[in-house]
N, C-alpha and C positions, 0 to 999 in steps of 0.2 A: 504494500500500500504506500503510495507516494503522498507528498505534501498537499498537492491539489485535491486528492481524494479526501484526505482528513479534513482540510479546511472547508471543503465543499459540504461534507456531511455535517460539520459543526454549524455552518451557516444555515443549512436546511433545518436543523433542529431548533436553532435560535429563532429562525423565521416562523416556524410552526408554533412555537411558544407565544411569540408576539401576536400571531394571527388568532390563536385561540383566546388569548387574554383580551384582545380587542373585541372579539365577539362577545365574550362574557360580560365585559363592562360597557358594551355599546359604543366603543370608540372606533369609528370607521377608519380614521387616519392610522391608528396603530394596527388595525387589521390589514389595511392595505400595505403598510410598510412591512409587515410580517410576510405577506404573500410575495412581495417583491424580493425580500431577502431570501425566502425559501426557494424561489425560482432561480435566483443568482447562485445559490448554493448547489442546486441541481446541475446547473450549467458547469460550474467549476468542478464538481465531482465527475461529471461526464468527461470533461477535458482530461482530468486525471486518469480516468479509466482508459481513454484513448492513448495517453502517453504510456501507460503501463502495457497495453496490448494493442498496438497500431494495426495488427493484422485483423482485428475484429471489425474494422471499418469497411464499408462498401467502397467500390471504386469511385463513385461521384464525391464521396466525403474525402477521400484521399486527394483527389484533384483539387478540391477547394482548399484544403489545409496546406497543400504543398505549393500552391501558387500565390 
C-alpha cells in the first residue's frame, strides 16, 4: 500500500464523517464539504491503486495518463 492509497482512504473516511455529521445537525454546507472531501479521497486512493498496479488499467486510461 502506497502513500496515495493511505491518504486517499483517510480523506474518504474524514469526508464521510463530515457528511454524516452535516446530515445529523442539518448543516448543508458541512454535508457538502464532506461529500467533496470523500470524492477527492476516492480519486486519490484510485490514483494510488493505479500507481501500485498500472497493468490493471485499460488501454484508453493508459493513453490518457501517459500523454
